[in-house]
C-alpha positions in Angstrom: -21.6 51.3 8.4 -18.8 53.8 8.6 -15.1 52.5 7.0 -13.4 52.6 9.7 -16.3 50.2 11.4 -16.2 47.9 8.1 -12.1 47.9 8.8 -12.5 46.8 12.0 -14.7 44.1 11.3 -12.7 42.6 8.0 -9.6 42.0 10.7 -11.7 40.4 13.0 -12.9 37.9 10.6 -9.4 37.7 9.3 -7.8 36.8 12.8 -11.0 34.3 13.3 -10.1 32.8 10.3 -6.1 32.6 10.7 -7.0 31.0 14.4 -8.8 28.8 13.1 -6.2 27.7 10.3 -4.0 27.7 12.9 -6.0 24.4 15.3 -6.7 22.8 12.2 -3.3 22.0 11.3 -2.4 21.2 14.8 -5.0 19.1 14.7 -3.7 17.2 11.8 -0.2 17.0 12.8 -1.7 15.6 16.4 -4.0 13.4 14.2 -0.7 11.9 11.5 1.1 11.9 14.4 -1.2 9.2 15.6 -1.1 7.3 13.4 2.1 5.3 14.6 0.7 5.0 18.2 -2.5 3.9 17.1 -1.6 1.4 14.8 1.0 -0.3 17.7 -1.9 -0.8 20.1 -3.7 -2.1 17.0 -1.0 -5.1 16.0 -0.6 -5.1 19.9 -3.8 -6.3 20.2 -4.4 -8.8 17.3 -1.1 -10.2 18.3 -1.7 -11.1 21.5 -5.1 -12.3 20.5 -3.1 -14.7 17.3 -0.8 -15.8 20.2 -4.4 -17.1 22.1 -5.8 -18.3 18.9 -2.0 -20.6 18.2 -2.1 -22.1 21.9 -5.8 -23.0 21.0 -5.0 -24.9 19.2 -6.7 -22.8 15.9 -3.5 -23.9 13.4 -5.5 -27.5 13.2 -9.0 -26.5 14.3 -10.0 -22.9 12.0 -7.2 -23.2 9.8 -8.6 -20.6 7.2 -9.4 -17.8 10.7 -5.8 -18.6 12.0 -4.2 -17.6 8.9 -6.5 -14.6 7.7 -5.5 -13.2 10.3 -2.1 -14.4 10.4 -1.2 -12.5 6.8 -4.2 -9.8 7.7 -1.3 -9.2 10.3 1.7 -9.5 8.6 0.6 -7.1 6.0 -0.7 -4.8 8.1 3.2 -4.7 9.5 4.2 -3.9 5.6 2.2 -1.6 5.4 2.7 0.6 9.0 6.6 -0.2 7.3 5.7 2.0 4.6 3.8 4.5 6.9 0.3 4.1 5.4 -1.2 3.5 9.3 -4.5 4.3 8.3 -4.9 0.6 6.5 -2.7 -0.8 9.0 -5.2 -0.2 11.5 -7.0 -1.5 9.4 -5.9 -5.2 8.7 -5.0 -5.5 12.0 -8.4 -4.9 13.6 -9.5 -7.9 10.7 -6.3 -10.1 11.7 -8.2 -9.5 15.9 -11.1 -9.9 14.3 -10.4 -13.4 12.7 -7.9 -14.8 15.3 -11.2 -14.1 18.0 -13.5 -16.5 15.5 -10.3 -18.8 15.5 -10.2 -19.3 19.2 -13.8 -19.3 19.4 -13.7 -22.3 16.7 -10.7 -24.0 18.2 -13.0 -24.3 21.9 -15.4 -25.1 19.9 -13.9 -28.2 18.5 -12.4 -29.2 21.4 -15.3 -29.2 23.3 -17.3 -31.3 19.9 -14.3 -33.9 20.6 -14.7 -34.3 24.2 -18.7 -35.4 24.2 
C-alpha cells in the first residue's frame, strides 16, 4: 500500500470510530433520559392494579400479596426520587405482579364464599 493510501484509510477509520462514538453517546443519553418515563409507566400500571386489588377486597382476602405490592410500589417511588430508575422500574413491576396475584386471590375467595 502506498503511504497516501494508508493515510487515507487511517483517516476513514478514524472518522468511522468518531461517528460510532457519537451515535453510542446519543443512544446512551436517550436511554438515560427515558428512565423516568419508563418508571412512570410501570408505576402507573402497578398503582392501577393495586387500586383494583383494594376494590376487590385483597386487603382482607390476600393481605400478603396486597401489602407486598403496596410496599414495593412505595419503595419504587423512593428509588425513583433518587434517580435510580432501573431499580424503581423493577420494584414497580414486582408490585404489579403481586397486585395481580392479590386480585386473583381476592376474586377466588369471593367465589369460594358464595358457594
